[in-house]
Backbone as CSV, one residue per row, in Angstrom:
resi,resn,N_x,N_y,N_z,CA_x,CA_y,CA_z,C_x,C_y,C_z
1,MET,-9.793,-0.610,-56.870,-9.776,-0.813,-55.503,-10.755,-1.150,-54.537
2,ARG,-10.837,-2.085,-53.872,-12.100,-2.578,-53.268,-12.010,-2.076,-51.821
3,SER,-13.123,-1.441,-51.489,-13.307,-0.969,-49.932,-14.015,-1.964,-49.164
4,GLU,-13.660,-2.043,-47.908,-14.499,-3.051,-47.086,-15.461,-2.267,-46.480
5,ALA,-16.547,-3.038,-46.202,-17.622,-2.460,-45.372,-17.169,-2.018,-43.920
6,PRO,-17.515,-0.825,-43.502,-16.959,-0.757,-42.119,-17.700,-1.468,-40.999
7,ALA,-16.845,-1.668,-39.866,-17.271,-2.500,-38.958,-18.589,-2.022,-38.207
8,PRO,-19.521,-3.108,-37.889,-20.625,-2.477,-37.224,-20.323,-1.717,-35.817
9,LEU,-21.265,-0.947,-35.792,-21.023,-0.069,-34.402,-21.310,-1.092,-33.085
10,PRO,-20.290,-1.018,-32.273,-20.697,-1.861,-31.168,-21.828,-1.363,-30.379
11,ALA,-22.294,-2.294,-29.446,-23.493,-1.958,-28.569,-23.029,-0.938,-27.635
12,PHE,-21.791,-1.482,-26.930,-21.295,-0.674,-25.873,-20.306,0.283,-26.011
13,ALA,-20.329,1.648,-25.668,-19.471,2.557,-25.717,-18.422,2.626,-24.574
14,GLU,-17.813,3.631,-24.080,-16.973,3.435,-23.112,-17.812,3.324,-21.840
15,GLY,-17.166,2.385,-20.864,-17.770,2.371,-19.514,-18.994,1.302,-19.824
16,ALA,-20.107,1.813,-19.086,-21.332,1.011,-19.136,-22.415,1.718,-20.086
17,ALA,-22.014,2.832,-20.686,-22.793,3.519,-21.661,-22.969,2.606,-23.023
18,VAL,-24.184,3.053,-23.673,-24.462,2.161,-24.737,-24.473,3.041,-25.995
19,HIS,-24.238,2.529,-27.124,-24.587,3.361,-28.287,-26.018,3.312,-28.736
20,VAL,-26.611,4.382,-29.130,-28.056,4.408,-29.620,-28.135,5.140,-30.894
21,VAL,-28.802,4.451,-31.788,-29.062,5.056,-33.073,-30.440,5.518,-32.946
22,ILE,-30.781,6.837,-32.940,-32.141,7.440,-33.133,-32.864,7.234,-34.390
23,GLU,-33.882,6.736,-34.412,-34.789,6.448,-35.502,-35.824,7.537,-35.427
24,THR,-36.438,7.837,-34.371,-37.641,8.768,-34.369,-37.515,9.819,-33.288
25,PRO,-37.409,10.880,-33.411,-37.181,11.842,-32.334,-38.239,12.136,-31.620
26,LYS,-38.122,12.611,-30.415,-39.147,13.096,-29.309,-39.962,14.100,-30.124
27,GLY,-41.364,14.065,-29.919,-42.185,15.021,-30.355,-42.825,14.612,-31.916
28,SER,-42.221,13.617,-32.603,-42.533,13.452,-33.927,-43.776,12.715,-34.038
29,ARG,-44.581,12.872,-34.976,-45.723,12.062,-35.385,-45.100,11.094,-36.358
30,ASN,-44.227,11.291,-37.052,-43.649,10.530,-38.199,-42.763,9.358,-37.502
31,LYS,-42.974,8.106,-37.711,-42.261,6.997,-37.378,-41.408,6.433,-38.455
32,TYR,-39.939,6.684,-37.940,-38.988,6.246,-38.979,-38.432,5.077,-38.576
33,ALA,-37.864,4.297,-39.518,-37.028,3.019,-39.209,-35.738,2.989,-40.166
34,TYR,-34.803,2.391,-39.697,-33.493,2.212,-40.428,-33.662,1.016,-41.142
35,ASP,-33.529,1.010,-42.472,-33.387,-0.466,-43.392,-32.125,-0.710,-43.657
36,ASP,-31.719,-2.017,-43.071,-30.475,-2.494,-43.464,-30.283,-2.747,-44.749
37,GLY,-31.146,-3.114,-45.555,-31.001,-3.388,-46.929,-30.743,-2.330,-47.833
38,THR,-31.227,-1.096,-47.553,-30.961,0.168,-48.368,-29.916,1.007,-47.766
39,GLY,-29.808,0.819,-46.442,-28.918,1.750,-45.713,-29.342,3.277,-45.507
40,VAL,-30.814,3.308,-45.388,-31.379,4.624,-45.318,-32.521,4.449,-44.285
41,PHE,-33.026,5.575,-43.666,-34.101,5.775,-42.812,-35.371,5.854,-43.790
42,GLN,-36.331,5.159,-43.253,-37.582,5.255,-44.166,-38.757,5.570,-43.264
43,LEU,-39.690,6.441,-43.840,-40.796,6.638,-43.036,-41.760,5.432,-43.186
44,LYS,-42.165,5.016,-42.031,-42.793,3.836,-41.696,-44.285,3.958,-41.386
45,GLY,-44.660,5.147,-41.016,-46.040,5.596,-40.612,-46.193,6.953,-40.043
46,VAL,-47.260,7.233,-39.777,-47.582,8.631,-39.336,-48.643,8.398,-38.357
47,LEU,-48.303,8.945,-36.999,-49.288,8.847,-35.835,-50.551,9.744,-36.151
48,PRO,-51.523,9.482,-35.637,-52.728,10.429,-35.703,-52.526,11.709,-34.996
49,GLU,-53.260,12.899,-35.314,-53.292,14.073,-34.654,-53.380,13.904,-33.224
50,GLY,-52.494,14.811,-32.402,-52.417,14.720,-30.951,-51.537,13.598,-30.428
51,MET,-51.035,12.817,-31.228,-50.159,11.716,-30.850,-48.809,11.786,-31.274
52,SER,-47.704,11.786,-30.331,-46.498,11.833,-30.869,-45.412,11.058,-29.881
53,PHE,-44.208,10.761,-30.413,-43.417,10.089,-29.572,-42.963,10.809,-28.336
54,PRO,-43.112,10.290,-27.178,-42.758,10.944,-25.932,-41.332,11.345,-25.727
55,TYR,-40.492,10.542,-26.268,-39.007,10.630,-26.050,-38.324,10.275,-27.460
56,ASP,-37.008,10.399,-27.496,-36.230,9.780,-28.748,-36.406,8.380,-28.664
57,TYR,-36.637,7.714,-29.887,-36.785,6.278,-29.929,-35.838,5.875,-30.911
58,GLY,-34.979,4.756,-30.625,-34.146,4.159,-31.701,-33.743,2.762,-31.074
59,TYR,-32.431,2.332,-31.461,-31.991,0.982,-31.195,-30.629,0.952,-30.728
60,VAL,-30.303,-0.222,-30.018,-28.929,-0.395,-29.593,-28.332,-1.264,-30.891
61,PRO,-27.360,-0.692,-31.572,-26.700,-1.432,-32.649,-26.050,-2.708,-32.254
62,SER,-25.850,-3.643,-33.103,-25.254,-4.930,-32.877,-25.847,-5.682,-31.953
63,THR,-27.207,-5.683,-31.958,-27.926,-6.501,-30.968,-29.099,-6.947,-31.851
64,ARG,-29.839,-8.032,-31.212,-30.990,-8.694,-31.756,-31.886,-9.043,-30.663
65,GLY,-33.094,-8.750,-30.745,-34.135,-9.102,-29.714,-34.982,-10.432,-30.246
66,ASP,-35.849,-10.758,-29.453,-36.670,-12.202,-29.905,-37.508,-11.815,-31.290
67,ASP,-37.583,-10.511,-31.468,-38.473,-10.167,-32.773,-37.526,-10.123,-33.873
68,GLY,-36.288,-10.442,-33.792,-35.180,-10.370,-34.975,-34.700,-9.009,-35.185
69,ASP,-35.281,-7.800,-34.539,-34.708,-6.580,-34.691,-33.653,-6.189,-33.714
70,PRO,-33.037,-5.059,-33.902,-32.122,-4.528,-32.802,-32.991,-4.327,-31.749
71,LEU,-32.407,-4.215,-30.481,-33.302,-3.779,-29.157,-33.683,-2.413,-29.258
72,ASP,-35.016,-2.281,-28.928,-35.583,-0.964,-29.078,-35.027,-0.121,-27.705
73,VAL,-35.000,1.013,-27.665,-34.646,1.952,-26.481,-35.162,3.320,-26.770
74,LEU,-35.813,3.846,-25.571,-36.481,5.141,-25.467,-35.272,5.984,-24.701
75,VAL,-34.931,7.019,-25.261,-33.864,7.680,-24.744,-34.389,9.203,-24.242
76,ILE,-34.051,9.333,-22.853,-34.744,10.701,-22.228,-33.453,11.661,-22.314
77,MET,-33.758,12.821,-22.857,-32.816,13.829,-22.949,-33.369,15.173,-23.035
78,ASP,-32.741,16.211,-23.058,-33.322,17.713,-23.009,-33.946,18.137,-24.196
79,ALA,-33.465,17.762,-25.267,-34.242,18.191,-26.600,-34.109,17.192,-27.563
80,PRO,-34.873,17.022,-28.667,-34.852,15.831,-29.701,-33.783,15.872,-30.462
81,ALA,-33.407,14.675,-30.864,-32.273,14.547,-31.745,-32.797,14.551,-33.110
82,PHE,-32.148,13.700,-33.987,-32.717,13.631,-35.439,-32.640,12.116,-35.799
83,PRO,-33.304,11.668,-36.839,-33.000,10.438,-37.270,-31.627,10.152,-37.841
84,GLY,-31.019,9.044,-37.399,-29.633,8.790,-37.829,-28.604,9.249,-36.832
85,CYS,-29.091,10.138,-35.919,-28.115,10.553,-34.817,-27.527,9.311,-34.013
86,VAL,-26.396,9.351,-33.725,-25.775,8.323,-33.028,-25.369,9.017,-31.401
87,MET,-25.833,8.531,-30.164,-25.496,8.969,-28.991,-25.092,7.888,-28.040
88,THR,-24.716,8.218,-26.823,-24.417,7.362,-25.873,-25.476,7.627,-24.809
89,ALA,-25.890,6.459,-24.263,-26.839,6.581,-23.145,-26.560,5.691,-22.067
90,ARG,-27.041,5.921,-20.825,-26.942,5.220,-19.708,-28.249,4.511,-19.509
91,ILE,-28.208,3.164,-19.616,-29.528,2.386,-19.382,-29.849,2.316,-18.061
92,ILE,-31.065,2.498,-17.674,-31.456,2.764,-16.255,-32.620,1.590,-15.995
93,GLY,-33.064,0.919,-17.009,-34.117,-0.132,-16.888,-34.734,-0.440,-18.237
94,ALA,-35.832,-1.201,-18.069,-36.464,-1.836,-19.334,-38.038,-1.891,-18.780
95,ILE,-38.794,-1.975,-19.909,-40.316,-2.413,-19.804,-40.254,-3.742,-20.614
96,GLU,-40.239,-4.736,-19.907,-40.273,-6.092,-20.667,-41.691,-6.278,-20.985
97,ALA,-41.893,-6.885,-22.234,-43.290,-6.729,-22.760,-43.419,-7.942,-23.940
98,GLU,-44.500,-8.354,-24.109,-44.949,-9.218,-24.887,-45.668,-8.463,-26.154
99,GLN,-45.483,-8.727,-27.324,-46.229,-8.075,-28.374,-46.873,-9.106,-29.282
100,THR,-48.222,-8.925,-29.488,-48.923,-9.869,-30.409,-49.132,-9.210,-31.648
101,GLU,-48.447,-9.823,-32.738,-48.602,-9.164,-34.141,-49.966,-9.547,-34.744
102,ARG,-50.141,-8.878,-35.771,-51.336,-8.949,-36.730,-51.840,-10.410,-36.808
103,ASP,-50.815,-11.485,-37.032,-51.087,-12.702,-37.582,-51.256,-13.599,-36.168
104,GLY,-51.289,-12.980,-35.121,-51.597,-13.750,-33.931,-50.350,-14.227,-33.169
105,ARG,-49.226,-14.069,-33.757,-48.048,-14.505,-33.343,-47.575,-13.540,-32.146
106,THR,-47.151,-14.143,-31.081,-46.731,-13.348,-29.955,-45.239,-13.669,-29.576
107,GLU,-44.521,-12.441,-29.432,-43.018,-12.361,-29.146,-42.660,-11.380,-28.219
108,ARG,-41.532,-11.566,-27.446,-41.069,-10.633,-26.654,-40.695,-9.325,-27.479
109,ASN,-40.885,-8.233,-26.920,-40.395,-6.948,-27.685,-40.251,-5.879,-26.602
110,ASP,-39.344,-6.065,-25.881,-38.849,-5.108,-24.840,-38.484,-3.752,-25.147
111,ARG,-38.670,-2.827,-24.230,-38.220,-1.350,-24.391,-37.194,-0.995,-23.408
112,LEU,-35.993,-0.885,-23.884,-34.955,-0.415,-22.927,-35.218,1.130,-22.616
113,ILE,-35.072,1.612,-21.340,-35.089,2.963,-21.070,-33.668,3.531,-20.772
114,GLY,-33.228,4.641,-21.320,-31.794,5.163,-21.167,-31.927,6.754,-21.065
115,VAL,-30.982,7.292,-20.488,-30.958,8.593,-20.329,-29.758,8.872,-21.045
116,ALA,-29.709,9.955,-22.034,-28.595,10.341,-22.764,-27.301,10.817,-21.894
117,THR,-26.252,10.437,-22.115,-25.103,10.851,-21.221,-24.908,12.223,-21.316
118,HIS,-25.282,12.999,-22.443,-25.155,14.587,-22.410,-26.259,15.166,-21.807
119,ALA,-27.313,14.588,-21.183,-28.457,15.185,-20.673,-28.239,16.035,-19.461
120,HIS,-28.840,17.046,-19.352,-28.656,18.153,-18.262,-29.744,17.810,-17.341
121,THR,-30.999,18.050,-17.901,-32.396,17.958,-17.045,-32.400,16.580,-16.434
122,HIS,-31.944,15.490,-16.783,-32.100,14.191,-16.362,-30.813,13.475,-15.938
123,GLY,-29.734,14.431,-15.975,-28.529,13.917,-15.569,-28.362,13.098,-14.510
124,HIS,-29.200,13.532,-13.437,-29.231,12.882,-12.204,-29.986,11.432,-12.161
125,VAL,-30.666,10.877,-13.179,-31.361,9.833,-13.307,-30.472,8.707,-13.603
126,THR,-30.333,7.632,-12.533,-29.408,6.498,-12.698,-30.445,5.307,-12.502
127,ALA,-31.814,5.413,-12.205,-32.649,4.310,-12.173,-33.891,4.488,-12.450
128,LEU,-34.841,3.589,-12.727,-36.192,3.902,-12.927,-36.844,4.711,-11.748
129,SER,-36.468,4.285,-10.624,-37.066,4.980,-9.609,-36.712,6.453,-9.429
130,ASP,-35.963,6.945,-10.139,-35.530,8.385,-10.182,-36.345,9.343,-11.106
131,LEU,-37.265,8.472,-11.863,-38.236,9.157,-12.806,-39.635,9.402,-12.004
132,ARG,-40.094,10.359,-12.384,-41.285,10.958,-11.670,-42.367,9.741,-11.899
133,PRO,-43.106,9.467,-10.724,-44.011,8.081,-10.615,-44.676,7.800,-11.841
134,GLN,-45.491,8.780,-12.360,-46.405,8.344,-13.443,-45.580,8.211,-14.894
135,MET,-44.360,8.686,-15.029,-43.537,8.569,-16.254,-43.702,7.182,-16.897
136,LEU,-43.447,6.240,-16.237,-43.435,4.890,-16.792,-44.876,4.316,-17.147
137,GLU,-45.831,4.720,-16.523,-47.278,4.406,-16.854,-47.594,5.204,-18.220
138,GLU,-47.232,6.416,-18.382,-47.462,7.058,-19.580,-46.610,6.433,-20.762
139,ILE,-45.466,6.084,-20.504,-44.729,5.506,-21.478,-45.272,4.166,-22.020
140,GLU,-45.657,3.314,-21.110,-46.439,2.055,-21.371,-47.712,2.302,-22.034
141,ALA,-48.369,3.335,-21.684,-49.864,3.731,-22.239,-49.349,3.972,-23.906
142,PHE,-48.488,4.785,-24.078,-48.095,5.217,-25.404,-47.699,4.003,-26.327
143,PHE,-46.989,2.968,-25.764,-46.684,1.890,-26.570,-47.965,0.975,-26.766
144,GLU,-48.755,0.854,-25.687,-50.052,0.104,-25.878,-50.917,0.703,-26.908
145,HIS,-51.121,2.003,-26.906,-52.008,2.697,-27.796,-51.405,2.563,-29.374
146,TYR,-50.079,2.881,-29.441,-49.226,2.880,-30.598,-49.496,1.562,-31.416
147,ASN,-49.348,0.523,-30.654,-49.511,-0.892,-31.329,-50.857,-1.173,-31.606
148,ARG,-51.784,-0.694,-30.814,-53.338,-0.937,-30.869,-53.560,-0.458,-32.389
149,LEU,-53.173,0.957,-32.444,-53.609,1.536,-33.858,-53.073,0.770,-35.032
150,ALA,-51.842,-0.056,-34.833,-51.232,-0.681,-35.870,-51.775,-2.054,-36.073
151,GLY,-52.946,-2.531,-35.314,-53.337,-3.790,-35.274,-52.735,-4.853,-34.478
152,LYS,-51.890,-4.350,-33.405,-51.154,-5.509,-32.574,-51.442,-5.099,-31.193
153,ALA,-51.008,-5.927,-30.252,-51.213,-5.732,-28.948,-49.902,-5.656,-28.045
154,PHE,-49.609,-4.622,-27.373,-48.385,-4.564,-26.516,-48.983,-4.797,-25.049
155,CYS,-48.282,-5.596,-24.480,-48.542,-5.987,-23.068,-47.234,-5.977,-22.189
156,PRO,-47.209,-4.874,-21.413,-45.927,-4.997,-20.363,-46.241,-6.134,-19.263
157,VAL,-45.011,-6.887,-19.287,-44.978,-8.042,-18.425,-44.425,-7.458,-16.972
158,ARG,-43.325,-6.812,-17.079,-42.769,-6.217,-15.971,-41.627,-5.094,-16.168
159,ARG,-41.297,-4.388,-15.216,-40.446,-3.426,-15.344,-39.050,-3.835,-14.581
160,SER,-37.939,-3.825,-15.179,-36.859,-4.180,-14.566,-35.744,-3.146,-14.478
161,GLY,-34.846,-3.311,-13.525,-33.729,-2.318,-13.348,-32.717,-2.397,-14.446
162,ALA,-31.697,-1.677,-14.208,-30.455,-1.444,-15.170,-29.695,-2.682,-15.209
163,ASP,-29.567,-3.619,-14.220,-28.680,-4.902,-14.455,-29.455,-5.854,-15.236
164,ALA,-30.932,-5.911,-15.289,-31.567,-6.867,-15.994,-31.500,-6.256,-17.375
165,ALA,-31.590,-4.969,-17.589,-31.709,-4.326,-18.848,-30.509,-4.488,-19.618
166,LEU,-29.242,-4.448,-18.718,-27.872,-4.705,-19.531,-27.688,-6.177,-19.635
167,ALA,-28.343,-7.135,-19.058,-28.367,-8.581,-19.380,-29.014,-8.485,-20.673
168,LEU,-30.156,-7.947,-20.898,-30.901,-8.026,-22.145,-30.113,-7.563,-23.582
169,ILE,-29.068,-6.580,-23.235,-28.274,-6.250,-24.239,-27.241,-7.262,-24.433
170,ARG,-26.752,-7.730,-23.415,-25.565,-8.747,-23.665,-26.322,-10.073,-24.241
171,SER,-27.361,-10.219,-24.140,-27.993,-11.513,-24.683,-28.346,-11.026,-26.078
172,GLY,-28.686,-9.796,-26.424,-29.035,-9.334,-27.635,-27.732,-9.189,-28.560
173,MET,-26.470,-9.084,-27.855,-25.297,-9.031,-28.576,-25.051,-10.342,-29.047
174,LYS,-25.149,-11.603,-28.231,-24.823,-12.828,-28.692,-25.820,-13.188,-29.763
175,ALA,-27.090,-12.953,-29.784,-27.954,-13.282,-30.811,-27.470,-12.625,-32.100
176,PHE,-27.085,-11.226,-31.985,-26.587,-10.610,-33.439,-25.263,-11.372,-33.842
177,ALA,-24.421,-11.745,-32.795,-23.148,-12.384,-33.358,-23.431,-13.772,-34.034
178,GLN,-24.507,-14.467,-33.661,-24.933,-15.795,-34.069,-25.644,-15.597,-35.628
179,ALA,-26.257,-14.371,-35.763,-27.059,-14.218,-37.027,-26.294,-14.328,-38.302
């Protein structure tokens, strides 16, 4: 008897919430990434002493960004999740950015910002403006430094609100469907 592959997890959950698959938990020095080919999470690198992911980091399933990968999302919540955890999040905005790879190729590599729908501490956050003023600067600095250590350049272009971020997701869904 043949079993069919399960349908891919949709980008959107109920309402405007999105599904997020966590790859790297908050506080981790280890960078994990899901490998479609093997169906497992792989260790992709280790951050230097004193550096760790500021929030849970993962992707929105059934999307593709300009870099060919699912759209990246940083999820704010009360406590770290674990690699492979699927949760729902409210998208509150995005850091739109260009990333220059080691070979000199530059592509868009935006970072969506979301709040876990089950979050208590940040449950009131519905827009980037609800975050403490320096928080986005710290997130941008993390990604700039993280990429610099990998021999890449991460350059934030602009911050956008929830509507623009949701449009990025819809665009990523179209790209995924065409792949």
